[in-house]
KERO-888237 format. One record per atom (N, C-alpha, C, O, CB): x, y, z; residue in one letter. Coordinates in steps of 0.05 Angstrom, whole numbers, padded with zeros to 5 digits, always signed. Atoms other than C-alpha are relative to their C-alpha. Glycine has a CB too. Layout:
// residues N
XYZa ...
//
This chain:
// residues 115
-00012-00017-00020m -00269-00007-00034m +00000+00029-00009m +00005+00035-00033m +00029-00010+00007m +00000-00028+00005h -00274+00068-00030h +00025+00013+00012h +00038+00001+00030h -00026+00014+00010h -00024-00013-00011l -00218+00118-00016l -00002+00003+00030l +00018-00001+00044l +00004+00027-00014l +00003-00004-00029e -00246+00133+00053e +00004-00026+00016e +00016-00025+00037e -00027+00013+00007e -00004+00026-00013s -00247+00059+00071s +00029-00007+00000s +00040-00017+00020s -00016-00022-00015s -00028+00005+00002l -00176+00051+00047l +00016+00017+00020l +00034+00008+00034l +00011+00004-00028l -00013-00019-00019r -00155+00112+00087r -00004-00009+00029r +00016-00009+00044r -00012+00029-00004r +00005+00009-00028e -00188+00087+00151e +00016-00025+00006e +00027-00027+00028e -00030-00006+00003e -00016+00025-00004l -00154+00019+00142l +00029+00007+00005l +00041-00002+00024l -00004-00019-00023l -00029-00007-00002c -00085+00049+00131c +00006+00015+00026c +00026+00009+00039c +00008+00017-00024c -00004-00016-00024l -00092+00098+00189l -00005-00016+00026l +00002-00007+00047l -00017+00024+00000l +00005+00017-00024s -00113+00041+00236s +00026-00014+00009s +00027-00024+00032s -00021-00021-00006s -00025+00012-00007f -00042+00014+00235f +00017+00019+00017f +00015+00043+00013f +00016-00010-00025f -00017-00018-00017p +00009+00040+00287p +00020+00017-00016p +00032+00008-00035p +00015-00017+00020p -00020-00018+00010a +00052+00100+00270a -00002+00008-00030a +00018+00014-00042a +00027-00011+00005a +00004-00006+00028v +00022+00113+00201v -00004+00030-00003v -00018+00043+00012v -00024-00016-00012v +00005-00028+00007t +00026+00182+00170t -00011+00000-00029t -00007-00019-00044t +00027+00017+00002t +00010-00003+00027e -00008+00207+00108e +00007+00028-00011e +00008+00047+00004e -00031-00004-00001e -00005-00026+00013d +00010+00262+00059d -00006-00003-00030d -00008-00025-00040d +00029+00009+00005d +00005-00001+00028v -00003+00283-00012v +00026+00004-00014v +00041+00023-00008v -00021+00022-00008v -00024-00003+00016k +00053+00273-00062k -00008+00001-00029k -00029-00008-00037k +00020-00024+00005k +00004-00002+00029w +00058+00288-00136w -00027+00012-00007w -00039+00006-00027w +00002-00028-00012w +00025-00016+00003e -00004+00334-00129e -00026-00015+00001e -00046-00003+00007e +00002+00013-00026e +00026+00014+00000h -00056+00278-00133h +00001-00028+00012h -00017-00044+00007h -00011-00001-00027h -00002+00026-00012d -00032+00217-00095d +00001+00002+00031d +00018+00017+00042d +00025-00015-00010d +00001+00001-00029l -00049+00203-00022l +00019-00023+00008l +00014-00046+00001l -00029-00004+00011l -00020+00020-00007c +00011+00166+00008c -00001-00006+00030c -00003+00012+00046c +00028+00010-00007c +00000+00010-00027f +00010+00125+00071f +00027-00011+00006f +00037-00028-00009f -00023-00021+00006f -00028+00008-00006s +00077+00115+00105s +00002-00009+00029s -00014-00002+00046s +00019+00023-00006s -00008+00007-00027v +00108+00083+00166v +00030+00004+00001v +00045-00006-00015v -00009-00029+00008v -00028-00006-00002g +00175+00108+00189g +00011+00015-00024g +00034+00013-00031g +00015-00025+00004g -00008-00015+00024g +00177+00154+00128g +00001-00016-00025g +00009-00006-00046g +00027+00012+00005g -00001+00017+00024k +00171+00095+00080k -00029-00007-00008k -00045-00016+00008k +00016-00026+00006k +00027+00005+00010m +00109+00087+00036m -00007-00029+00000m +00010-00046-00006m -00003+00012-00028m +00009+00028+00003f +00068+00024+00040f -00026-00001-00017f -00034-00023-00025f -00005-00012+00028f +00024+00000+00017c +00005+00046+00001c -00002+00028-00012c +00002+00048+00002c -00025-00007+00017c +00003-00026+00015v -00006+00101-00051v -00026-00002-00015v -00030-00019-00032v +00024+00006-00019v +00026-00001+00013a -00076+00119-00074a -00005+00026-00015a +00004+00047-00007a -00023-00004+00021a +00006-00023+00016s -00100+00166-00128s -00023+00015+00014s -00043+00003+00022s -00008-00007-00029s +00021-00017-00010l -00142+00224-00102l -00021+00006-00021l -00043+00015-00014l +00011+00026+00012l +00018-00005+00022e -00175+00230-00170e -00015-00026-00007e -00003-00047-00010e +00015+00011-00025e +00015+00024+00007p -00232+00182-00186p +00007-00010-00028p +00016+00006-00044p -00031+00006+00002p +00008+00021-00019p -00236+00126-00200p +00024-00008+00018p +00047-00003+00012p -00010-00025-00016p -00021+00009-00019l -00198+00096-00141l +00019-00020-00013l +00010-00040-00023l -00013-00011+00026l -00021+00019+00007t -00133+00063-00159t +00021+00003+00022t +00024+00024+00033t +00012+00006-00029t -00020-00002-00020f -00077+00046-00112f +00022-00021-00004f +00017-00042-00017f -00012-00002+00028f -00023+00018+00002s -00009+00012-00105s +00008-00009+00028s +00005+00006+00047s +00023+00014-00015s -00011+00010-00026l +00021-00031-00050l +00020-00021-00005l +00022-00033-00027l -00023-00010+00017l -00021+00020+00002k +00078-00078-00037k -00011-00027+00007k -00028-00030+00025k +00024+00007+00020k +00008+00027-00006v +00067-00153-00039v +00025-00018+00002v +00047-00009-00004v -00019-00011-00022v -00022+00019-00002t +00111-00214-00027t +00009-00008-00028t -00006-00006-00048t -00007-00025+00017t -00011+00009+00026e +00155-00240-00083e -00017-00023-00011e -00022-00024-00035e +00029-00008+00003e +00016+00023+00009e +00113-00304-00085e -00027+00009-00011e -00037-00004-00030e -00003-00019+00024e +00026-00009+00008e +00048-00266-00093e +00000+00017-00025e -00020+00019-00040e -00014+00014+00022e -00002-00020+00021f +00072-00216-00144f -00010-00010-00027f -00028+00001-00039f +00028+00010-00003f +00007+00010+00027e +00067-00258-00208e -00029-00010+00000e -00043-00006-00020e +00018-00024-00007e +00027+00010-00002e +00002-00290-00185e -00020+00023-00002e -00041+00021-00016e -00005-00015+00027e +00018-00022-00001l -00031-00223-00172l -00001+00016-00026l -00022+00024-00035l +00007+00019+00023l +00000-00016+00025i -00009-00187-00236i -00012-00016-00023i -00017-00005-00044i +00029+00009-00007i +00013+00016+00021a -00038-00245-00276a -00030+00004+00000a -00044-00004-00018a +00007-00030+00004a +00028-00004-00002l -00107-00224-00252l -00009+00025-00015l +00006+00045-00016l -00009+00002+00030l +00010-00025+00013p -00150-00174-00291p -00003+00022+00021p -00013+00018+00043p -00027-00006-00014p +00002-00024-00017g -00147-00104-00261g +00023+00004+00019g +00023+00023+00034g -00025-00004+00017g -00024-00003-00017i -00079-00114-00227i +00024-00001-00019i +00027-00020-00034i +00001-00021+00022i -00024+00000+00017v -00013-00095-00261v +00024+00007+00018v +00020+00017+00040v -00004+00021-00023v -00023-00009-00015p +00058-00083-00239p -00001+00031+00004p -00008+00045-00015p +00027-00008-00014p +00002-00029-00006a +00062-00014-00206a +00022+00015-00015a +00045+00007-00015a +00003+00005+00030a -00020-00016+00015p +00097+00038-00250p +00022+00009+00020p +00016+00018+00042p -00013+00024-00014p -00024-00009-00015y +00167+00054-00224y +00007-00018+00024y +00029-00016+00035y -00004+00028+00009y -00005+00015-00025l +00160+00005-00165l -00003-00030-00004l +00001-00046+00015l -00020+00008+00021l +00004+00029+00005a +00148-00063-00198a +00025-00016+00008a +00022-00039+00017a -00007-00005-00029a -00024+00016-00007r +00220-00084-00188r +00003-00005+00030r +00017-00023+00039r +00025+00015-00010r +00001+00005-00029y +00207-00078-00113y -00024-00016+00008y -00031-00017+00032y +00001+00027+00015y +00023+00017-00004k +00146-00123-00120k -00024+00016+00010k -00038+00008+00029k +00006-00022+00020k +00024-00016-00005w +00092-00069-00118w -00020-00005-00022w -00012-00008-00045w +00007+00031+00003w +00021+00004+00019i +00026-00080-00152i -00017+00026-00002i -00018+00042+00017i -00018-00024+00007i +00018-00023+00004f -00023-00028-00180f -00028-00011-00005f -00032-00025-00025f +00010+00019-00023f +00028+00009+00004l -00097-00042-00172l -00014+00021-00017l -00023+00042-00006l -00014-00005+00027l +00015-00018+00018e -00129-00009-00232e -00030-00001+00007e -00044+00019+00002e +00005-00008-00030e +00028+00004-00008n -00195-00037-00207n +00000-00009+00030n +00009-00032+00035n -00014-00020-00018n +00000+00008-00029p -00204-00038-00130p -00018-00024+00006p -00016-00035+00027p -00008+00023+00017p +00018+00023-00004l -00256-00093-00140l +00012-00025-00014l -00001-00045-00016l -00027+00006-00012l -00013+00023+00013a -00206-00139-00175a +00003-00024+00020a +00005-00047+00011a +00028+00008-00010a -00002+00021-00021l -00201-00178-00109l -00023+00003+00019l -00034+00025+00022l +00027+00002+00014l +00020-00003-00021p -00251-00193-00055p +00010+00020+00022p +00034+00022+00026p -00007-00027+00013p -00007-00020-00020l -00252-00138-00001l +00019-00011+00021l +00038+00002+00028l -00025+00012+00012l -00016+00012-00021e -00224-00184+00052e +00029-00004-00009e +00048+00001+00006e -00012-00027+00010e -00027+00004+00011r -00164-00202+00008r +00015+00026-00004r +00039+00028+00002r -00002-00016-00027r -00012-00027+00004t -00151-00129-00010t +00009+00011+00027t +00031+00021+00029t -00020+00019-00013t -00007-00010-00027e -00152-00110+00064e +00024-00016+00011e +00042-00004+00024e -00023-00003+00019e -00023+00016-00009q -00104-00168+00079q +00026+00009-00014q +00047+00010-00001q -00005-00030-00005q -00024-00009+00015l -00056-00144+00025l +00010+00027+00009l +00034+00032+00010l -00006+00001-00030l -00008-00026-00010v -00057-00073+00051v +00015-00003+00027v +00035+00009+00032v -00024+00019+00004v -00012+00005-00026k -00041-00098+00121k +00028-00013-00003k +00047-00006+00010k -00018-00019+00018k -00026+00013+00005q +00014-00143+00094q +00020+00019-00011q +00044+00018-00004q -00004-00023-00020q -00018-00020+00011s +00044-00085+00055s +00011+00017+00023s +00035+00022+00024s -00015+00019-00020s -00009-00015-00024y +00047-00045+00121y +00021-00017+00015y +00041-00006+00023y -00025+00006+00018y -00018+00017-00015q +00080-00105+00155q +00027-00004-00015q +00048-00004-00002q -00013-00027+00005q -00025+00004+00015l +00131-00115+00099l +00017+00025+00002l +00042+00023+00005l -00007-00005-00030l -00016-00025-00002i +00152-00042+00101i +00009+00006+00028i +00032+00012+00032i -00017+00024-00011i -00008-00005-00027s +00151-00033+00176s +00021-00020+00010s +00037-00013+00027s -00025+00000+00019s -00019+00021-00008g +00189-00098+00184g +00028+00005-00010g +00047-00006+00001g -00009-00026-00010g -00026-00007+00011k +00247-00070+00143k +00012+00025+00012k +00035+00032+00006k -00001+00003-00030k -00011-00024-00013l +00255-00008+00186l +00022-00008+00019l +00021-00028+00032l -00022+00016+00014l -00022+00005-00019s +00319-00004+00226s -00011+00005+00028s -00033+00016+00032s +00024+00019-00006s +00008-00004-00027k +00315-00004+00301k -00004+00029+00006k -00023+00037+00020k +00020-00013+00020k +00001-00029-00005k +00328+00071+00302k -00025+00011-00014k -00039+00028-00002k +00025+00014-00011k +00024-00010+00014e +00273+00083+00250e -00026-00009+00014e -00045+00006+00016e +00000-00010-00029e +00024+00010-00015r +00223+00040+00289r -00004+00016+00026r -00026+00023+00033r +00003-00030+00007r +00002-00016-00025k +00240+00078+00353k -00010+00028-00006k -00028+00038+00008k +00027+00001+00014k +00009-00026+00008t +00232+00145+00318t -00029+00001-00007t -00043+00020-00001t +00017+00010-00024t +00028+00001+00009a +00165+00123+00289a -00018-00007+00024a -00043-00004+00021a -00003-00022-00022a +00017+00007-00023g +00141+00101+00358g -00009-00029+00000g -00029-00036+00013g -00024+00018+00002g +00007+00029+00002l +00140+00027+00342l +00014-00017+00021l +00008-00041+00023l +00006-00010-00027l -00015+00015-00021l +00187+00007+00399l -00008+00010+00027l +00002+00000+00048l +00030+00002-00004l 
//
């Protein structure tokens, strides 16, 4: 996966915004809450939220580690974007979006244009 492919995927979800944080990270958010963070500096690395059940399974794979500062919230860091098949990576990005957007309050969902 390339940064542009990841960007297109993230922006295909409803009410997603993107911005640069910490000078070199492209952050994708819904309702002001991040669901995917990618490095703008090569090579491509990115973080996303996963389910509690998947967390241990995924960090046991080569190229995937607990995300710095966010591991306690079940975020993974893909040091190698090819650590998983493309279809699985895309599914995890979509799931991260759903996990974050699903926790938004009714007011936050309305403000984001999700209601």
